[in-house]
C-alpha positions in Angstrom: 21.5 4.4 31.7 19.1 1.5 31.7 16.1 1.9 29.5 17.4 5.2 28.1 16.1 6.1 24.7 17.9 8.6 22.5 17.9 9.4 18.8 20.8 9.8 16.4 20.5 12.0 13.4 22.4 10.9 10.3 23.1 13.8 8.0 24.3 13.2 4.5 25.0 15.3 1.5 23.2 12.7 -0.6 20.1 12.5 1.6 19.3 16.2 2.0 17.5 15.6 5.2 18.3 14.0 8.6 17.2 10.5 9.3 16.3 9.8 12.9 17.3 6.4 14.3 16.1 5.7 17.9 18.7 4.1 20.1 18.0 2.2 23.3 20.4 1.3 26.0 19.3 -1.9 27.8 19.9 -2.8 31.5 23.4 -4.2 30.7 24.4 -0.9 28.9 24.2 -2.5 25.5 23.1 -0.2 22.7 20.0 -1.5 20.8 18.5 -0.4 17.6 15.1 -1.7 16.4 15.5 -3.9 13.3 12.5 -2.3 11.6 14.3 1.1 11.9 17.5 -0.3 10.4 15.7 -1.9 7.4 13.7 1.3 6.9 17.0 3.3 6.9 18.6 1.0 4.4 15.6 1.3 2.0 15.4 5.1 2.5 19.1 5.6 1.6 18.7 3.4 -1.5 15.5 5.2 -2.6 17.1 8.6 -2.1 20.2 7.6 -4.2 17.9 6.5 -7.0 15.9 9.7 -6.8 19.2 11.7 -7.1 20.3 9.7 -10.1 16.9 10.2 -11.8 17.3 14.0 -11.1 20.6 14.0 -12.9 23.0 14.2 -10.0 26.4 14.2 -11.8 28.5 12.7 -9.1 26.6 9.4 -8.9 27.1 6.6 -11.3 23.7 5.1 -12.3 24.9 1.5 -12.5 26.7 1.7 -9.2 23.7 3.3 -7.4 21.4 0.6 -8.9 23.7 -2.2 -7.6 24.1 -0.6 -4.2 20.4 0.0 -3.9 19.6 -3.6 -4.7 22.1 -4.8 -2.1 20.7 -2.5 0.5 17.2 -3.8 -0.2 18.4 -7.4 0.0 20.0 -6.7 3.4 16.8 -5.0 4.6 14.8 -8.0 3.4 17.1 -10.4 5.3 16.7 -8.4 8.5 12.9 -8.4 8.0 12.8 -12.2 7.4 15.0 -12.8 10.5 12.7 -10.7 12.6 9.5 -12.5 11.3 11.1 -15.8 12.0 12.1 -14.8 15.5 8.7 -13.4 16.3 7.0 -16.5 15.0 9.3 -18.8 17.0 10.8 -20.4 13.9 14.3 -21.7 14.4 
C-alpha cells in the first residue's frame, strides 16, 4: 500500500491514555515513522513515569524511573540532533 498512512495506538497501564503514532508505508512497502513522533513519544513516556512517581505510584521505583527517563531523553535528543544534521546537509 504505497503512501498508506495509518496510526497505531500504544496503550499502557502507566500512561493512562493512548499515544497515537502515525505510520507510513512507502512505495517499497517499508514502514516509516516520523523521527519527531518517536522523540516526542520517548519524552512523553518519561514525563508520564515521573508524574506517576510524584503522585506516589507504589509500583515504580523513583531512582529507576529517574534513570530511565534520563536515558529516554538522551535517546530523543540524539534522534533530534541526527534529524537536524540530516536536514541541514551535515555529514
